Every structure is written in C-alpha cells, then in structure tokens.
LUMMARFI-463103 format. One record per residue (C-alpha): residue in one letter; x, y, z. Coordinates in steps of 0.5 Angstrom, whole numbers, padded with zeros to 4 digits, always signed. Example, Ala and Ser with C-alpha at 12.3 -4.5 7.8 and 13.67 -1.06 7.14 Angstrom:
# LUMMARFI-463103
A+0025-0009+0016S+0027-0002+0014
***
This chain:
# LUMMARFI-463103
M+0061+0147+0214R+0058+0146+0208I+0060+0140+0203R+0060+0141+0196P+0054+0137+0193G+0059+0134+0187I+0064+0131+0192V+0058+0127+0196P+0058+0121+0190S+0066+0121+0190L+0066+0120+0198L+0060+0115+0197M+0064+0111+0192L+0070+0111+0196V+0065+0107+0201L+0064+0102+0196V+0071+0101+0195L+0073+0101+0202A+0068+0096+0204S+0070+0092+0198A+0077+0092+0200G+0075+0090+0207G+0071+0084+0204L+0077+0082+0200L+0082+0082+0206S+0077+0079+0211R+0078+0072+0207G+0085+0072+0209T+0087+0065+0213A+0090+0064+0220A+0098+0065+0221P+0101+0058+0222R+0103+0055+0229D+0109+0051+0229A+0110+0045+0233S+0111+0049+0240A+0104+0051+0240P+0100+0048+0246S+0098+0041+0246T+0090+0043+0245V+0091+0047+0239F+0092+0045+0232S+0099+0046+0229A+0100+0047+0222E+0107+0044+0223R+0105+0038+0227A+0100+0037+0222A+0105+0037+0216E+0110+0033+0220A+0105+0027+0221V+0103+0026+0214A+0109+0027+0211P+0111+0020+0209V+0104+0019+0206V+0104+0025+0201A+0112+0024+0199V+0109+0020+0193P+0103+0018+0189R+0099+0013+0192P+0093+0011+0187V+0088+0006+0189G+0091-0001+0188S+0098+0001+0188A+0104-0001+0193A+0105+0006+0195N+0097+0006+0197A+0098+0000+0202E+0104+0003+0205A+0100+0010+0206R+0095+0006+0210A+0100+0002+0214V+0103+0009+0216L+0096+0012+0218A+0093+0006+0221E+0100+0006+0226R+0098+0014+0227L+0091+0012+0229E+0093+0006+0234A+0098+0010+0237R+0092+0015+0239G+0088+0009+0242F+0083+0008+0236T+0081+0001+0234V+0083+0001+0227E+0080-0004+0222E+0081-0005+0214H+0075-0005+0210E+0075-0009+0204G+0070-0008+0199L+0068-0007+0191G+0065+0000+0190T+0061+0002+0184R+0059+0008+0180A+0055+0010+0174V+0055+0017+0170D+0051+0017+0164D+0055+0012+0159W+0061+0011+0164A+0061+0006+0169V+0067+0004+0174A+0068-0001+0179G+0074-0002+0184Y+0077-0006+0189T+0078-0001+0195H+0082-0002+0202S+0079+0003+0207L+0081+0005+0214V+0076+0005+0219A+0078+0008+0226T+0074+0008+0232R+0074+0011+0239P+0067+0010+0243G+0064+0016+0247T+0063+0016+0254D+0056+0018+0254P+0054+0017+0246T+0048+0020+0243G+0051+0019+0236T+0057+0018+0232V+0062+0024+0229V+0066+0022+0223L+0072+0025+0221A+0073+0023+0213T+0077+0024+0207H+0081+0019+0202I+0087+0016+0202D+0088+0015+0195S+0091+0020+0190V+0091+0021+0182V+0097+0017+0178G+0103+0022+0178A+0101+0026+0184P+0103+0026+0191G+0097+0029+0193A+0099+0033+0199A+0093+0037+0198D+0088+0033+0195A+0087+0030+0200G+0093+0030+0204V+0091+0036+0207G+0085+0032+0210L+0089+0027+0212A+0094+0032+0216V+0088+0036+0219I+0085+0029+0222L+0091+0027+0224E+0093+0033+0228S+0086+0034+0230V+0085+0027+0234R+0092+0029+0237A+0089+0035+0240L+0083+0032+0242G+0087+0028+0247D+0087+0020+0248E+0081+0020+0252G+0074+0019+0249R+0069+0025+0249R+0062+0024+0250N+0060+0022+0243D+0063+0016+0239L+0069+0018+0234V+0070+0015+0228V+0076+0017+0223L+0074+0014+0216L+0080+0014+0211V+0077+0011+0204D+0080+0009+0198G+0078+0010+0191E+0075+0017+0191E+0079+0019+0185D+0076+0014+0181G+0069+0015+0183L+0068+0015+0190L+0069+0008+0190G+0071+0007+0198A+0065+0011+0200A+0060+0007+0196A+0063+0001+0199F+0063+0003+0206M+0056+0006+0206D+0053-0001+0202D+0057-0005+0208G+0060-0002+0214S+0056+0004+0216Q+0050+0001+0219E+0054-0001+0225L+0055+0006+0227R+0051+0009+0232A+0046+0014+0229P+0045+0020+0228V+0052+0020+0224V+0055+0027+0223V+0061+0027+0218L+0066+0032+0217N+0069+0031+0210H+0075+0034+0208E+0077+0035+0201A+0081+0040+0196R+0081+0042+0189G+0088+0047+0190T+0093+0048+0195S+0092+0055+0198G+0086+0060+0200R+0081+0060+0205P+0077+0053+0207I+0070+0054+0205V+0064+0049+0207T+0062+0047+0200R+0056+0043+0202T+0052+0041+0208A+0046+0036+0210G+0042+0036+0216P+0042+0041+0222L+0049+0043+0221H+0047+0050+0220E+0046+0050+0227V+0053+0048+0229L+0057+0052+0224P+0058+0058+0228A+0063+0054+0233M+0068+0054+0227P+0073+0060+0228R+0072+0065+0222P+0068+0060+0218E+0065+0061+0211A+0059+0058+0208E+0055+0059+0202S+0049+0056+0199L+0051+0058+0192S+0056+0053+0192D+0051+0047+0195A+0047+0049+0189L+0053+0049+0184F+0054+0042+0186E+0048+0040+0183I+0050+0043+0176V+0057+0042+0175P+0061+0035+0174N+0065+0035+0180D+0063+0031+0186T+0066+0028+0193D+0065+0023+0198F+0060+0027+0201T+0055+0025+0196E+0055+0018+0198Y+0055+0020+0206R+0049+0025+0205D+0045+0020+0200G+0046+0015+0206G+0042+0019+0211W+0048+0022+0214W+0048+0029+0217G+0055+0033+0216A+0059+0038+0212D+0063+0038+0206M+0070+0042+0207A+0075+0044+0201L+0081+0048+0199I+0080+0051+0192G+0085+0056+0191G+0092+0055+0188S+0088+0050+0183W+0094+0050+0178A+0097+0044+0182Y+0091+0040+0182H+0092+0033+0180S+0099+0034+0178P+0106+0033+0180Q+0106+0040+0183D+0101+0038+0188T+0107+0037+0193A+0108+0039+0201E+0112+0045+0199N+0106+0048+0195L+0101+0047+0200D+0100+0054+0204P+0101+0053+0211S+0096+0058+0213A+0091+0055+0209L+0093+0048+0213Q+0092+0052+0219H+0086+0055+0218Y+0083+0049+0215G+0085+0045+0222D+0082+0051+0226M+0076+0050+0223S+0075+0043+0223L+0078+0042+0230A+0073+0047+0233L+0067+0044+0230S+0069+0037+0232Q+0070+0039+0239D+0063+0042+0239L+0060+0036+0236L+0063+0031+0240D+0061+0034+0247R+0054+0036+0245D+0047+0032+0245L+0047+0030+0238G+0039+0028+0238E+0038+0035+0240L+0039+0037+0233S+0034+0033+0230A+0029+0039+0230A+0033+0043+0225A+0035+0037+0221S+0029+0038+0216Q+0031+0045+0215S+0034+0048+0209P+0036+0055+0210V+0040+0059+0205M+0047+0061+0208T+0052+0066+0206T+0058+0069+0210M+0057+0076+0213P+0062+0080+0217W+0060+0077+0224G+0060+0070+0221I+0055+0065+0217L+0048+0068+0216S+0043+0062+0216V+0036+0065+0214P+0030+0061+0211E+0028+0061+0204M+0022+0065+0205V+0026+0070+0207I+0030+0071+0201R+0024+0070+0197I+0021+0076+0201A+0027+0080+0200A+0027+0079+0192A+0020+0081+0192L+0022+0087+0196L+0027+0088+0191I+0022+0088+0185L+0018+0093+0189G+0023+0097+0190S+0025+0098+0183V+0018+0099+0181A+0017+0105+0187A+0024+0108+0184V+0020+0108+0177V+0014+0111+0180R+0018+0116+0184A+0022+0118+0178R+0016+0119+0174R+0013+0123+0179R+0018+0127+0182E+0023+0128+0176A+0019+0128+0170A+0023+0122+0168R+0020+0118+0161T+0019+0111+0161G+0022+0110+0155R+0029+0113+0157I+0028+0109+0163A+0028+0103+0159L+0034+0105+0155A+0038+0106+0161A+0036+0099+0163L+0038+0096+0156L+0044+0099+0156G+0046+0096+0163L+0044+0089+0161L+0049+0090+0155A+0054+0093+0159L+0053+0086+0163C+0053+0082+0157A+0059+0086+0154A+0064+0085+0160S+0062+0078+0161A+0063+0076+0154A+0070+0081+0154A+0072+0077+0160I+0071+0070+0157G+0073+0072+0150S+0080+0075+0153W+0081+0069+0157M+0080+0064+0151L+0085+0068+0147I+0090+0069+0153A+0089+0061+0155S+0092+0060+0148V+0098+0064+0150L+0099+0062+0157A+0098+0054+0155P+0105+0052+0157M+0104+0055+0164T+0097+0053+0165S+0094+0047+0169A+0094+0041+0164T+0088+0039+0169V+0083+0045+0170G+0087+0050+0165E+0089+0055+0171P+0095+0059+0170V+0100+0059+0176R+0099+0067+0177P+0092+0069+0175G+0092+0075+0180G+0093+0080+0174L+0088+0077+0170L+0083+0077+0175A+0084+0084+0176A+0083+0086+0169E+0076+0083+0169I+0074+0088+0174A+0077+0094+0170L+0073+0091+0164A+0067+0091+0168A+0068+0098+0170A+0069+0100+0163A+0063+0097+0161V+0059+0100+0166S+0062+0107+0165G+0060+0107+0158A+0053+0105+0159W+0052+0110+0164L+0055+0115+0159L+0051+0113+0154A+0044+0113+0158R+0046+0120+0160R+0047+0123+0153R+0040+0120+0152G+0036+0122+0159S+0037+0125+0166G+0041+0122+0172A+0034+0120+0175E+0033+0116+0169A+0039+0112+0168A+0039+0111+0176T+0032+0108+0175G+0034+0104+0169A+0039+0101+0174A+0034+0099+0179V+0029+0096+0174L+0035+0092+0171L+0037+0089+0178G+0029+0087+0180L+0029+0083+0173L+0036+0080+0173V+0036+0079+0181G+0029+0080+0184V+0025+0075+0179P+0030+0069+0179G+0031+0070+0187L+0024+0068+0188M+0025+0062+0184L+0032+0060+0186P+0033+0063+0193S+0039+0058+0195L+0043+0060+0188L+0042+0067+0189G+0041+0069+0196W+0048+0072+0197L+0046+0077+0191V+0039+0078+0193L+0040+0080+0200P+0045+0086+0199M+0042+0088+0193S+0035+0089+0196L+0038+0092+0202A+0041+0097+0197V+0035+0099+0193I+0030+0099+0199L+0035+0104+0203S+0036+0108+0196T+0028+0109+0196L+0028+0111+0203A+0034+0116+0202H+0030+0119+0196R+0024+0120+0201A+0028+0123+0206E+0030+0128+0201D+0024+0129+0198Q+0021+0131+0205G+0027+0135+0207A+0025+0139+0200R+0018+0140+0203A+0020+0142+0210P+0027+0147+0209A+0028+0147+0217A+0029+0140+0217A+0033+0139+0210G+0040+0138+0213A+0037+0133+0218R+0034+0129+0212R+0040+0130+0208A+0044+0127+0213V+0039+0121+0214A+0039+0120+0207L+0047+0120+0206G+0047+0115+0212M+0042+0110+0208R+0047+0111+0202V+0053+0109+0206V+0050+0103+0209A+0047+0101+0202L+0054+0102+0199A+0058+0098+0205G+0053+0092+0204L+0054+0092+0197G+0062+0093+0197W+0063+0088+0202M+0059+0083+0198L+0063+0084+0192G+0070+0084+0196T+0068+0077+0199Q+0065+0074+0192L+0071+0077+0188S+0076+0073+0193T+0072+0067+0193L+0071+0067+0185A+0079+0068+0185D+0080+0062+0189F+0076+0058+0184G+0080+0061+0179I+0080+0065+0172A+0079+0058+0168S+0073+0056+0172S+0070+0063+0173A+0072+0067+0167G+0066+0072+0166A+0063+0071+0173L+0068+0076+0176A+0066+0081+0171G+0059+0080+0171S+0059+0080+0179A+0062+0087+0179V+0058+0090+0174L+0052+0088+0178V+0055+0091+0184L+0057+0098+0180L+0050+0098+0177A+0047+0097+0184A+0051+0103+0186G+0049+0107+0181A+0042+0106+0183V+0044+0108+0190L+0048+0115+0189P+0044+0121+0189T+0043+0125+0183Q+0043+0133+0183P+0037+0138+0182A+0034+0139+0175G+0038+0144+0171T+0045+0142+0173P+0049+0143+0166D+0052+0136+0164P+0057+0137+0158T+0056+0129+0157S+0050+0131+0154P+0049+0134+0147A+0049+0142+0147T+0042+0142+0143S+0039+0138+0149S+0035+0141+0155P+0039+0141+0161P+0037+0134+0164R+0038+0132+0171V+0045+0130+0172P+0048+0124+0177A+0053+0128+0181A+0058+0122+0180V+0059+0124+0173S+0058+0132+0174P+0064+0135+0171G+0064+0141+0177A+0065+0148+0175R+0072+0147+0171R+0071+0149+0164G+0073+0145+0159S+0073+0138+0163G+0066+0136+0160R+0069+0133+0154S+0075+0129+0157R+0072+0126+0163P+0067+0121+0159A+0073+0119+0155L+0077+0118+0162L+0071+0114+0165V+0072+0109+0160G+0079+0110+0157V+0082+0109+0164P+0079+0102+0166L+0080+0100+0159I+0088+0102+0159A+0088+0099+0166A+0085+0092+0164L+0090+0092+0158A+0096+0093+0163L+0094+0088+0168T+0093+0083+0163G+0100+0084+0160A+0103+0084+0167G+0099+0078+0169I+0101+0074+0162A+0108+0076+0164R+0108+0074+0171S+0105+0067+0169L+0110+0066+0164D+0116+0068+0169A+0113+0063+0174P+0119+0058+0177H+0115+0052+0175P+0115+0046+0170V+0111+0046+0164Q+0105+0041+0165E+0104+0036+0159R+0099+0030+0159V+0101+0024+0156S+0098+0017+0154A+0100+0012+0150E+0095+0006+0146V+0098+0000+0144S+0095-0005+0140A+0096-0012+0142Q+0096-0015+0135D+0102-0012+0132G+0105-0007+0138S+0103-0001+0134T+0103+0005+0139R+0100+0012+0138W+0101+0017+0143T+0096+0023+0145V+0100+0029+0148R+0097+0036+0150G+0103+0038+0146V+0104+0045+0149T+0112+0044+0149P+0117+0042+0143W+0118+0036+0147G+0111+0034+0147Q+0109+0036+0140R+0115+0031+0138L+0112+0025+0142A+0105+0026+0139S+0108+0025+0132R+0112+0019+0134T+0110+0012+0132G+0113+0005+0134T+0112-0002+0136S+0112-0003+0143G+0113-0010+0146L+0107-0010+0151A+0103-0016+0152G+0095-0015+0152P+0091-0017+0157E+0089-0025+0157V+0081-0025+0156Q+0077-0031+0157V+0070-0031+0154Q+0064-0035+0156D+0057-0035+0153A+0052-0034+0159G+0046-0035+0154E+0041-0030+0152G+0046-0025+0149R+0050-0025+0155V+0058-0026+0156R+0062-0028+0162L+0069-0025+0161A+0075-0027+0165V+0081-0022+0165T+0088-0022+0167S+0093-0017+0166R+0100-0020+0164R+0103-0013+0166E+0100-0013+0173A+0096-0007+0171R+0092-0004+0176T+0086-0002+0171L+0082-0005+0166E+0077-0002+0161L+0072-0005+0157R+0070-0001+0150A+0063-0002+0147E+0063-0001+0140G+0056+0000+0136G+0052+0000+0143M+0052-0001+0150L+0054-0006+0155R+0048-0007+0159A+0046-0011+0166V+0054-0011+0168R+0056-0015+0174V+0063-0015+0176E+0065-0020+0181G+0058-0021+0182A+0056-0014+0184E+0051-0011+0179I+0052-0004+0177E+0046+0000+0177D+0046+0003+0170P+0039+0002+0167D+0041+0006+0160G+0048+0002+0160A+0055+0004+0159R+0059+0005+0153T+0066+0005+0157L+0067+0000+0164V+0073+0001+0168V+0075-0004+0173T+0081-0001+0178G+0085-0002+0184I+0086-0009+0181S+0092-0013+0185P+0098-0016+0181G+0096-0023+0178R+0088-0022+0180T+0083-0025+0175V+0077-0020+0174E+0070-0023+0172I+0065-0019+0168E+0059-0021+0166A+0054-0017+0161D+0049-0017+0156V+0053-0015+0149S+0047-0017+0144A+0047-0010+0142L+0054-0009+0141D+0058-0009+0134G+0065-0010+0138L+0068-0010+0144T+0075-0008+0146V+0079-0010+0153L+0085-0005+0155D+0089-0006+0161Q+0092+0001+0164S+0099+0002+0167D+0102+0009+0169D+0110+0008+0166P+0110+0012+0160S+0117+0009+0159E+0114+0002+0157A+0112+0005+0150A+0116+0006+0144G+0118+0013+0142W+0118+0015+0149S+0124+0020+0151D+0126+0023+0158P+0122+0030+0158G+0127+0033+0163P+0126+0037+0169E+0123+0043+0166I+0117+0039+0164S+0112+0035+0169V+0108+0029+0166V+0101+0029+0168Q+0097+0023+0170P+0101+0019+0165R+0098+0012+0162V+0100+0007+0158R+0094+0002+0155V+0094-0004+0151A+0088-0006+0147V+0085-0013+0145E+0079-0014+0141V+0075-0019+0144P+0071-0024+0139L+0063-0024+0141E+0059-0030+0139V+0053-0030+0143S+0047-0034+0143
***
C-alpha cells in the first residue's frame, strides 16, 4: 500500500501532538492513600491528620500560635522516639538596602543511627506569614515529615536522623541562619538535608535545587522530577528558601517544592481544604523513598560525586543527569546541524541564502510576536481579572483557559511566519531557516549556559541531527531506486523519533510552566511552543520541486513546497487554507481567553485585598494603603481618621563616632519593629550585639519575632542620615481608625498596622 505523500506530514504532526499530550499527562500526581494504608507506606490522610492542629490558624514568628505549633510538633516527634530540643537564636540577613534580624525558636529532633556514616536531615519551617494558615507553605512540609518519620518506624536506621523545623523563614530565612551559625556543628558529617517547601497548593512536587552528590540518589524517588533550569533560575529571581543557608553551610541536599495553585500562596486561602491530597501523597512518596535510601546507605561513598555538577532534566524513564560538557557538545552539534542543513539545501534544493535568512528572520519575529502578544494580553487580562487574582503573586484562580490561549497564539504566529516564508521561497528554504534560527537561539546560548538550557538543547539537537540524517537517507534512496522504499522508511522513523522527543519535552515543560502560573510565566509558554513548532518545521519533509503551491503568488515559479502546507489536489483550497492556518488558532486563542476569564470570575473564592495602615504617633493621623480591587477596598483607601494608638518607646543614647544606641519597646506588644533611614544608610548595624553583615548599609531595618514587653537594643552608625523613623507593627487592622468589616466575600491578605515615631538624632 502506498501512502499519499501529503498525508505524511500530517501524521508526523500527530506524533508531535500525541507526544506532547503524553508529556503533559506524565506529570500527574499519585492517588492519595487513606488511613488504612500499610504502616510502612505514606498516607496523605494520615499526614493531613497529623498536622491538622498546626495548620488551623496563622503562626507568624513570635506569635502565640507559633509557640502552640511548636508544642504540638515536639509532642508528635517525642512520641516517635526523638530527642527534641528547642534552639533559640537571633538570625540576620541583608539584601540590597534591606536588613532583618529576628528572634527564632526552632525545633531540633534527633535519633541516633545504628552504624552512622553521616546525618540525614528532614527540614522545613514552622512559621507562616501573617494572616495565612500555611497549610501548604510550609504545612505540607510538616505533614510530609511527620508521616515519613512514622512510616520509617520507631527504631533507628544506619545513619543519624535529624528533623529540623526552623522558625522565621518567611521573614528572611532567620531560623535556618541562626541554626547554621550555632548548632549545626554538632551534626555528624556529611550532612544531607531534604528541605520541604511550597509556593502553591497543588501540582507535581519538583526538586528545585541540589547540592553535592544528590544527583546520584534522586532516582530512588518514585516518579521524580528535577530540572537544572530551576536551580539556574534561583540565581536570578528574588525567591529564596532555607536551602540557601544549608547549601552555603556546606551541607549536601535537595530542595523540593509544590508550585501549582499559587493563587492561594501567602493568603488566607492557603488552607487544608485547598491543599490537593494527591500532591501531598506524591510529595510524601518522594520524600519517604529518598529518606529511606539515604538513611540506609554509606553516605561517605557519595563523596566521590560531591564535586560533580551535572545538568539534570526529566525524561520518560526518570531523571537524566549528564555532564555540562555533554550539553555543550549537543549544542555544538545543533549548530553544526543547522550549518549542514544550509549546505544541503543549497546543493540539493537550489536554495537561496537570502531566502533562508528571511525565513530565519520570520521565525524570530514569530517568537517575539507570540511572546509579546502573550505578555501584553495577560497584562490587559490581569486588569479585568484583578478581583480574582492573588494579591501576592497575581495568579488567577483558574488559569487553564488563559494558558491554553498562549499555545494557540504560538500556533498562529508560527503558521503566519511559515506562510510568509513560503510566499517568498521554497519549503526547503523555510525549513532550513528554522534550523538556522534554532542553532542561533538554542545552540549558541547552550554552549555558554548549559545548566539553563540543557532541557532545550538535548531534544533540539537530536531533532536537527535526525532531520539531517533523514534527508541524507532520502537522497541516497533517490540515487538508488531499488532501496528507495527502505530509505524512506528509515527517514520516516528518524523523523518520528525527533518529533516524539520534541513533543514530550514540550508537554512536560508546558505543564511545569503552567504550575508556575501565567502571572509568573506569561510569554514563556508561547515562546517554548514557538521554538518546538519551528523545530518541527525543520524536521518535516518537503515535497519534490515543482509541486504547485497556491500560497505563493501565481507569477512566481513553482517552488518546492513543504508537505505540511501542501493543498493536495483539491481545487480552490489554496486561498482558504492559509487563512485557516492562521485564523483558526487566533479564534481559538480568543475563545480560550474568554472562557478563562469567565471561569476565574465565577470561581467560588473570596476576593483578596491587601491592607495596611500607618499611624503617626504624634497626632494619630491614619493613612490606609489598600490593593483596592473591590468597592470596600476603595472606600477604605480613601478614609482618614485619628487612631488612639501609642507609638513605640525609643530611648536614644549617643555611642560616639556618629553612632547611636537605641532601646526600643513596643507599648502595643507588637512582634515587629522597623527602622527607616532618611537621606542615607544605617551602617555597621548591631541588634542585641549581633552584627548584620551589610557593607553597603541598610535603608530599612526590620526586627521581628519580638516577645511581649521585650526591649530591643540596636546600635548603628547614623552619621549619614537626615532623619530616622521607628515603627512597630501589629496585624489587627481593626485597631486603626476607619476600619470596617469586609464581610465573607473579601479575604484580607497580610494585614499590617504600623505606628511611627520620629527619632531625633544628635550624635557626636
């Protein structure tokens, strides 16, 4: 049976679509187990029950709820045979012109090993942000750890086991910093930490960062996921976790997180009811399996791989770890493959260099246009959807339709670029231009940034190389007609493999980016899809020269036509098909956008309003700052009033050489103080005698975790300042004048009431 030539590209595109669907579905989560599951396995129901008393209410650092949570957690761990100690410390951190110090109370639970070769640490943080129950951030980590230590049994394993539940993470990794400064030295080396985090309430848990030889043991997890891309991104984005302190302290380990459902992040909607039990189950399965492997192995044997930094990406069979040099070689092969495509097109297809360059330029314009359209449309949509987006990260409650619309925009942009390229040149020239663009946009950066682009370089280089080999097989078949059928079959197989790899990568990456959310990845979805579609265009076969092409002007000579856009033999289809190729995905994008907006606005969740009030201690004048996406919020923002709130008591002492010593006490028993420098920087700052390492100084200093009635002593160089304001901060907005109850339809996110006192500075 002879297959019509025009149907082959359609079948190959079906391979791409099916492989993408497979990659998308592969990122599903495990089915949750109930409390009847065997005692040695992880149960999401048992985990949720164990942590339920802790995640019922917010527990910011220094609060009574935080202390109650510590008591519950300590009791749970002691019942499992751990020796539990409370580690009190003062953690500090400085970033740019902002510095923070905090009083922390962390829990350190230990169980000695039977024949220890090191220490395994299961870590997360106890505290949540103000106003958020923190069932995910980081209640999910608490749940995973409590259920994991239950499943591990009450008897010691080979290696020492430590459960480290730190305080003050949300305010600047303070508990982790304090423990690493004073306490970590007692642990038996090497120390391997599994840090449990969350930025959302759903999705597949991923390993975001590693340190040391953890790439050697990650395959012990069931259905793991790890990408060096996320590790590289941590170097350039402002987000951070306690893992930074652990890795900087020389510990080996892995940082794991939930990132889907970020609309609830740091809000009152971060509740046990909104935490996906399937995500909790998958998280627990991964952590328990990895903990068992680490506790039972000789950790010293991992030392040989500690200095390696392979590039990791997730494949259908698990995590692939390859040296950076392999990625660089693959990037070089991608570049060479694009050069080979140009040479072949000029020799065998009579392709013109100018037309190849034009096709590459059109592909670049498609990439820019799709990404810009996605970003621009999201900015417009965000203003419409503001009432149903997160006050913290801007993510809508139901982003599915909006994410799918980005893919449709990518399809429209690539179709338009391909048709324009075909009107000016042949199919071979358009396909070769796509290969050249991939070499420039993926191959060249891949040589320099293998960790950032390894996930893209591997399937792209494979696609271009297999496409080159497929063309070679077809050329050989043309010269030897007796073997033409076999050669075509080999070429088809190569293209199937290339497109399957591209599709799988596209599906998994689109799913991961979707978990990050459209607010964080707008444009990245469309850009990734454009690159894959361009790669597919470089892989698809072209028909022999002379095939009529209605998409080209009638006056032009019949160029070589890509079968993917060949009109076949049907008369009259030539004019409508180009319009359909661009119009259908554009209409789909509009329809998906409309559906996405409607679904989000119809979501059964309260509107999030961020609220803060600042009160002058001198006259009580009160100024409200509100997100203002509801009429209630807009009314509150316009109100003024006089609040009868006492400001912090500040005693100032000249310490000489431009320095002052402040003794600050909150009359309202606020847990947080803030110092604002005017006209300069606070330098050489000390809080309770502990110096904050910040050579450039701080414009803002925050001290948190303060117990009621405590006086905080601060010393700093203020010689460069024009003025200094001290504020204390509480989280009950009803204390301030003008407040009115928002009702159940509105969720107040991270409320703050600050009372400000201007401090006179007279220094010698």
